[in-house]
C-alpha positions in Angstrom: 113.9 64.7 16.1 115.9 63.8 19.2 114.9 65.4 22.5 117.4 66.6 25.0 116.9 66.3 28.8 118.2 69.7 29.8 117.9 68.8 33.5 120.9 66.5 33.1 123.2 69.1 31.5 125.4 71.2 33.8 124.8 74.9 33.7 128.2 75.7 32.2 127.5 73.3 29.3 124.1 74.8 28.8 125.7 78.3 28.3 128.1 76.8 25.8 125.3 75.1 23.9 123.3 78.3 23.9 126.3 80.2 22.5 126.8 77.6 19.8 123.1 77.6 19.0 123.0 81.4 18.8 126.0 81.5 16.5 124.3 78.9 14.2 121.1 80.9 14.2 122.8 84.1 13.5 124.7 82.7 10.5 121.5 81.1 9.1 119.4 84.2 9.7 122.0 86.4 8.0 122.4 84.0 5.1 118.6 84.1 4.6 118.2 87.8 5.1 116.0 87.3 8.2 115.9 90.1 10.7 112.7 90.5 12.6 111.3 94.1 12.4 111.3 94.3 16.2 115.1 93.7 16.2 115.5 96.7 13.9 113.2 98.8 16.1 115.2 97.9 19.2 118.5 98.7 17.5 117.2 102.1 16.4 116.0 102.8 19.9 119.3 101.9 21.4 121.2 103.9 18.9 119.1 107.0 19.7 119.7 106.5 23.4 123.4 106.1 22.8 123.6 109.3 20.6 121.7 111.2 23.3 124.2 110.1 26.0 121.6 108.0 27.8 123.3 104.7 27.6 126.0 103.0 29.6 128.3 100.4 28.4 130.5 97.7 30.0 133.8 96.4 28.8 133.3 92.9 27.3 135.6 91.2 29.7 133.8 92.8 32.7 130.4 91.7 31.4 131.7 88.2 30.7 133.1 88.0 34.3 129.7 89.1 35.7 127.9 86.4 33.6 130.4 83.7 34.6 130.1 84.7 38.3 126.3 84.5 38.0 126.4 81.1 36.2 128.8 79.5 38.8 126.6 80.7 41.7 123.6 78.9 40.4 
């Protein structure tokens, strides 16, 4: 297995790699029927909060801008 020196990768590329890795993991997990129990518990908790009007949501484009702003500052 090849190792990666993450210290040499620019932050923006790390986010792109993380997004690609997450996409790959998601597809593989779905294909194999793998969903950890704590994920299901967290989803249930969030759904109950949403139904009780205790959640706040951001528009995707606003959330993405906040993340990009944070990434470029560091």
